[in-house]
C-alpha positions in Angstrom: 0.2 -0.3 -0.1 1.7 2.8 -1.1 1.8 6.1 1.7 -1.3 8.9 1.1 -0.1 12.0 -0.8 -1.8 15.1 -0.2 -1.4 18.8 -0.8 0.9 18.1 -3.7 0.0 21.8 -6.0 1.0 24.8 -4.5 -0.8 27.6 -4.1 0.7 29.3 -7.4 -1.4 27.2 -9.4 -4.2 26.4 -7.9 -4.9 30.5 -7.3 -5.2 30.6 -10.7 -6.8 27.3 -11.1 -9.8 28.8 -9.2 -10.3 31.6 -10.6 -10.2 30.9 -13.8 -12.6 27.8 -13.3 -15.1 30.7 -11.8 -14.9 32.9 -14.6 -15.8 30.6 -16.4 -12.6 30.5 -18.0 -11.9 27.4 -18.7 -12.9 24.3 -17.3 -12.2 21.6 -14.3 -9.8 19.6 -17.0 -8.7 22.0 -19.3 -6.8 23.9 -15.4 -6.2 21.3 -13.2 -4.6 19.5 -16.3 -2.2 22.9 -18.0 -2.0 24.4 -14.7 -1.3 20.7 -12.5 -3.3 20.2 -10.2 -5.2 17.3 -8.9 -8.5 17.6 -10.4 -10.3 16.1 -7.8 -8.9 19.3 -5.1 -9.8 21.6 -7.8 -13.6 20.9 -8.1 -13.4 21.7 -4.2 -11.6 24.3 -3.7 -13.8 25.9 -7.4 -16.6 24.8 -5.4 -15.9 26.1 -2.0 -17.9 29.5 -0.8 -14.8 31.0 0.6 -15.2 34.0 -1.2 -11.4 35.0 -1.2 -8.9 33.2 -3.2 -5.8 33.6 -0.6 -7.3 31.8 2.4 -8.8 29.7 0.8 -5.2 28.1 0.4 -3.8 29.1 3.0 -5.3 27.0 4.9 -3.3 23.9 7.3 -4.1 19.7 6.3 -4.1 18.7 10.4 -5.8 19.5 12.9 -6.2 23.3 14.9 -2.6 23.4 17.5 -3.9 23.8 20.9 -2.1 26.4 22.5 -1.6 29.7 20.7 1.5 30.2 17.8 2.5 32.5 21.3 2.0 30.8 24.2 3.9 27.9 22.3 6.2 29.8 21.9 6.9 30.7 25.1 6.9 27.5 26.7 9.8 26.8 24.0 11.8 30.1 25.1 11.0 28.4 29.1 12.3 24.8 28.3 15.3 25.7 26.3 15.9 28.3 29.2 15.9 25.4 31.5 17.5 23.7 29.5 20.6 26.1 29.1 21.1 26.5 32.8 20.8 22.7 33.0 17.6 22.1 35.0 15.9 19.0 33.1 12.7 19.3 32.2 11.3 15.8 31.8 8.4 15.3 29.0 6.2 15.2 31.6 6.6 18.5 33.3 6.7 19.4 29.4 3.2 17.4 28.8 2.3 19.6 32.2 3.2 23.2 32.1 1.0 23.8 28.8 -2.1 22.0 29.9 -1.8 25.1 33.2 -0.8 27.2 29.7 -4.5 26.3 28.3 -6.3 25.9 31.0 -5.0 28.6 32.8 -5.5 31.3 29.2 -9.5 29.9 28.5 -8.5 27.3 26.0 -10.3 25.2 24.8 -8.1 21.7 25.5 -9.2 17.8 24.7 -6.9 17.3 27.9 -7.3 14.5 30.5 -8.6 17.4 33.3 -7.4 13.6 35.6 -4.0 13.7 34.5 -3.9 17.4 34.5 -1.6 17.1 31.2 -1.6 17.0 27.6 -1.8 14.7 25.3 
């Protein structure tokens, strides 16, 4: 079984393809062939109700992170500072701190309240 392949297209290829198909300048098949974008992906993106093409193609794959970038960055900085000071943090310590950050900032999280640690 071959591994699944996701998002094999480039943003600069799919943007004009979406615009061309939405404006009925080109059909799905032709735009797919010329601009090297999977037809099924192009069909999904064209039929999406999102008007802003930039926002449409910049979506990320996978789960959304629980911690916003700023909080995650501060957690990483703290961990690196502790390493510089030769204070070892275990994986459980980091998970506990991530849970506490999410809880203190009132973020919705899937972490177990029994363990009081991130997964």
